[in-house]
N, CA, C and O atoms as a GROMACS GRO file, in nm:
protein
  212
    1MET      N    1   2.511   0.955  -1.212
    1MET     CA    2   2.374   0.951  -1.175
    1MET      C    3   2.350   1.063  -1.068
    1MET      O    4   2.441   1.102  -0.994
    2MET      N    5   2.224   1.113  -1.064
    2MET     CA    6   2.198   1.225  -0.972
    2MET      C    7   2.193   1.182  -0.830
    2MET      O    8   2.207   1.264  -0.739
    3PHE      N    9   2.171   1.046  -0.806
    3PHE     CA   10   2.160   0.997  -0.678
    3PHE      C   11   2.292   1.012  -0.598
    3PHE      O   12   2.293   1.029  -0.476
    4ASN      N   13   2.402   1.004  -0.675
    4ASN     CA   14   2.530   1.012  -0.603
    4ASN      C   15   2.556   1.144  -0.537
    4ASN      O   16   2.633   1.148  -0.441
    5LYS      N   17   2.497   1.253  -0.582
    5LYS     CA   18   2.516   1.393  -0.527
    5LYS      C   19   2.458   1.391  -0.384
    5LYS      O   20   2.512   1.452  -0.292
    6LYS      N   21   2.346   1.319  -0.369
    6LYS     CA   22   2.280   1.321  -0.236
    6LYS      C   23   2.332   1.219  -0.144
    6LYS      O   24   2.289   1.212  -0.028
    7GLY      N   25   2.427   1.136  -0.191
    7GLY     CA   26   2.485   1.042  -0.096
    7GLY      C   27   2.421   0.906  -0.111
    7GLY      O   28   2.453   0.815  -0.034
    8TYR      N   29   2.331   0.889  -0.207
    8TYR     CA   30   2.269   0.761  -0.233
    8TYR      C   31   2.356   0.687  -0.321
    8TYR      O   32   2.416   0.743  -0.413
    9THR      N   33   2.366   0.550  -0.296
    9THR     CA   34   2.436   0.459  -0.389
    9THR      C   35   2.327   0.374  -0.463
    9THR      O   36   2.208   0.375  -0.432
   10ARG      N   37   2.378   0.304  -0.558
   10ARG     CA   38   2.282   0.216  -0.637
   10ARG      C   39   2.226   0.114  -0.541
   10ARG      O   40   2.112   0.069  -0.557
   11GLN      N   41   2.302   0.077  -0.444
   11GLN     CA   42   2.247  -0.024  -0.348
   11GLN      C   43   2.118   0.032  -0.278
   11GLN      O   44   2.015  -0.036  -0.271
   12HIS      N   45   2.128   0.154  -0.230
   12HIS     CA   46   2.019   0.216  -0.163
   12HIS      C   47   1.898   0.219  -0.250
   12HIS      O   48   1.787   0.195  -0.204
   13VAL      N   49   1.918   0.249  -0.376
   13VAL     CA   50   1.800   0.260  -0.472
   13VAL      C   51   1.742   0.116  -0.486
   13VAL      O   52   1.620   0.102  -0.486
   14VAL      N   53   1.821   0.016  -0.497
   14VAL     CA   54   1.774  -0.122  -0.521
   14VAL      C   55   1.698  -0.167  -0.390
   14VAL      O   56   1.593  -0.231  -0.396
   15VAL      N   57   1.757  -0.130  -0.275
   15VAL     CA   58   1.688  -0.175  -0.158
   15VAL      C   59   1.548  -0.101  -0.141
   15VAL      O   60   1.448  -0.160  -0.099
   16ALA      N   61   1.549   0.024  -0.176
   16ALA     CA   62   1.418   0.098  -0.163
   16ALA      C   63   1.320   0.041  -0.264
   16ALA      O   64   1.201   0.034  -0.233
   17ILE      N   65   1.362   0.000  -0.384
   17ILE     CA   66   1.265  -0.055  -0.479
   17ILE      C   67   1.217  -0.195  -0.429
   17ILE      O   68   1.099  -0.230  -0.436
   18ILE      N   69   1.313  -0.268  -0.380
   18ILE     CA   70   1.271  -0.405  -0.329
   18ILE      C   71   1.171  -0.386  -0.212
   18ILE      O   72   1.070  -0.456  -0.208
   19VAL      N   73   1.196  -0.295  -0.121
   19VAL     CA   74   1.104  -0.274  -0.007
   19VAL      C   75   0.966  -0.229  -0.060
   19VAL      O   76   0.865  -0.279  -0.011
   20LEU      N   77   0.957  -0.139  -0.156
   20LEU     CA   78   0.837  -0.094  -0.217
   20LEU      C   79   0.762  -0.213  -0.280
   20LEU      O   80   0.641  -0.229  -0.261
   21LEU      N   81   0.838  -0.299  -0.358
   21LEU     CA   82   0.771  -0.416  -0.416
   21LEU      C   83   0.712  -0.507  -0.314
   21LEU      O   84   0.597  -0.550  -0.325
   22VAL      N   85   0.792  -0.536  -0.210
   22VAL     CA   86   0.746  -0.624  -0.103
   22VAL      C   87   0.620  -0.564  -0.039
   22VAL      O   88   0.522  -0.634  -0.014
   23PHE      N   89   0.625  -0.439  -0.014
   23PHE     CA   90   0.507  -0.370   0.048
   23PHE      C   91   0.386  -0.385  -0.045
   23PHE      O   92   0.278  -0.419   0.002
   24LEU      N   93   0.402  -0.362  -0.172
   24LEU     CA   94   0.287  -0.366  -0.266
   24LEU      C   95   0.235  -0.517  -0.273
   24LEU      O   96   0.115  -0.544  -0.281
   25GLY      N   97   0.333  -0.610  -0.268
   25GLY     CA   98   0.286  -0.751  -0.268
   25GLY      C   99   0.206  -0.784  -0.150
   25GLY      O  100   0.108  -0.857  -0.161
   26ILE      N  101   0.244  -0.735  -0.034
   26ILE     CA  102   0.173  -0.758   0.090
   26ILE      C  103   0.032  -0.698   0.083
   26ILE      O  104  -0.068  -0.755   0.127
   27MET      N  105   0.033  -0.577   0.025
   27MET     CA  106  -0.099  -0.509   0.011
   27MET      C  107  -0.196  -0.584  -0.080
   27MET      O  108  -0.316  -0.594  -0.054
   28LEU      N  109  -0.135  -0.639  -0.193
   28LEU     CA  110  -0.215  -0.715  -0.284
   28LEU      C  111  -0.265  -0.838  -0.221
   28LEU      O  112  -0.384  -0.867  -0.236
   29ILE      N  113  -0.183  -0.919  -0.150
   29ILE     CA  114  -0.219  -1.033  -0.088
   29ILE      C  115  -0.332  -1.012   0.016
   29ILE      O  116  -0.430  -1.087   0.021
   30ALA      N  117  -0.314  -0.902   0.100
   30ALA     CA  118  -0.410  -0.871   0.198
   30ALA      C  119  -0.543  -0.834   0.129
   30ALA      O  120  -0.652  -0.871   0.174
   31TYR      N  121  -0.529  -0.761   0.019
   31TYR     CA  122  -0.658  -0.719  -0.050
   31TYR      C  123  -0.734  -0.845  -0.104
   31TYR      O  124  -0.857  -0.849  -0.098
   32PHE      N  125  -0.661  -0.946  -0.158
   32PHE     CA  126  -0.725  -1.062  -0.211
   32PHE      C  127  -0.776  -1.146  -0.096
   32PHE      O  128  -0.885  -1.202  -0.107
   33LEU      N  129  -0.706  -1.158   0.010
   33LEU     CA  130  -0.758  -1.240   0.122
   33LEU      C  131  -0.870  -1.178   0.198
   33LEU      O  132  -0.960  -1.248   0.244
   34LEU      N  133  -0.865  -1.043   0.214
   34LEU     CA  134  -0.964  -0.975   0.295
   34LEU      C  135  -1.063  -0.893   0.208
   34LEU      O  136  -1.145  -0.818   0.260
   35GLY      N  137  -1.050  -0.910   0.072
   35GLY     CA  138  -1.132  -0.829  -0.018
   35GLY      C  139  -1.281  -0.819   0.017
   35GLY      O  140  -1.338  -0.710   0.029
   36ASP      N  141  -1.343  -0.941   0.033
   36ASP     CA  142  -1.478  -0.941   0.066
   36ASP      C  143  -1.511  -0.872   0.195
   36ASP      O  144  -1.606  -0.793   0.202
   37ARG      N  145  -1.431  -0.902   0.302
   37ARG     CA  146  -1.456  -0.839   0.430
   37ARG      C  147  -1.436  -0.687   0.414
   37ARG      O  148  -1.517  -0.609   0.465
   38LEU      N  149  -1.330  -0.642   0.344
   38LEU     CA  150  -1.312  -0.500   0.324
   38LEU      C  151  -1.426  -0.437   0.254
   38LEU      O  152  -1.468  -0.328   0.293
   39GLN      N  153  -1.478  -0.500   0.153
   39GLN     CA  154  -1.596  -0.438   0.083
   39GLN      C  155  -1.713  -0.434   0.179
   39GLN      O  156  -1.792  -0.339   0.175
   40GLY      N  157  -1.729  -0.537   0.269
   40GLY     CA  158  -1.839  -0.536   0.367
   40GLY      C  159  -1.820  -0.413   0.460
   40GLY      O  160  -1.913  -0.337   0.486
   41TYR      N  161  -1.692  -0.398   0.510
   41TYR     CA  162  -1.669  -0.282   0.601
   41TYR      C  163  -1.692  -0.144   0.530
   41TYR      O  164  -1.747  -0.049   0.587
   42LEU      N  165  -1.645  -0.140   0.398
   42LEU     CA  166  -1.672  -0.015   0.334
   42LEU      C  167  -1.817   0.012   0.312
   42LEU      O  168  -1.859   0.127   0.326
   43GLN      N  169  -1.898  -0.090   0.278
   43GLN     CA  170  -2.039  -0.071   0.264
   43GLN      C  171  -2.102  -0.027   0.392
   43GLN      O  172  -2.185   0.064   0.394
   44ALA      N  173  -2.060  -0.093   0.503
   44ALA     CA  174  -2.117  -0.056   0.631
   44ALA      C  175  -2.080   0.087   0.666
   44ALA      O  176  -2.164   0.162   0.716
   45ALA      N  177  -1.957   0.125   0.639
   45ALA     CA  178  -1.907   0.262   0.663
   45ALA      C  179  -1.990   0.362   0.581
   45ALA      O  180  -2.032   0.466   0.632
   46LYS      N  181  -2.012   0.330   0.453
   46LYS     CA  182  -2.092   0.414   0.369
   46LYS      C  183  -2.236   0.432   0.428
   46LYS      O  184  -2.289   0.543   0.437
   47ASP      N  185  -2.294   0.318   0.466
   47ASP     CA  186  -2.434   0.326   0.523
   47ASP      C  187  -2.432   0.414   0.646
   47ASP      O  188  -2.514   0.504   0.662
   48ILE      N  189  -2.338   0.387   0.731
   48ILE     CA  190  -2.328   0.470   0.865
   48ILE      C  191  -2.312   0.620   0.833
   48ILE      O  192  -2.375   0.709   0.892
   49PHE      N  193  -2.218   0.642   0.730
   49PHE     CA  194  -2.198   0.781   0.692
   49PHE      C  195  -2.321   0.844   0.632
   49PHE      O  196  -2.350   0.960   0.657
   50ARG      N  197  -2.396   0.766   0.551
   50ARG     CA  198  -2.515   0.814   0.492
   50ARG      C  199  -2.630   0.841   0.595
   50ARG      O  200  -2.699   0.942   0.588
   51PHE      N  201  -2.646   0.747   0.691
   51PHE     CA  202  -2.750   0.768   0.782
   51PHE      C  203  -2.705   0.865   0.899
   51PHE      O  204  -2.787   0.914   0.977
   52GLY      N  205  -2.575   0.889   0.906
   52GLY     CA  206  -2.526   0.974   1.012
   52GLY      C  207  -2.567   1.121   0.989
   52GLY      O  208  -2.583   1.198   1.085
   53LYS      N  209  -2.583   1.157   0.870
   53LYS     CA  210  -2.616   1.302   0.842
   53LYS      C  211  -2.759   1.329   0.885
   53LYS      O  212  -2.807   1.442   0.871
   0.00000   0.00000   0.00000
């Protein structure tokens, strides 16, 4: 594997993938829990940006 040349082992790759999956899971959960609020914030930000010009 090309990872071995850089000093990475298969464990490092697995840990990195797991960390990425956990991070994505947290982002999805936060999006579903706060989705309505986030859309409200985005809409408010768009209105402020629109009227700010």
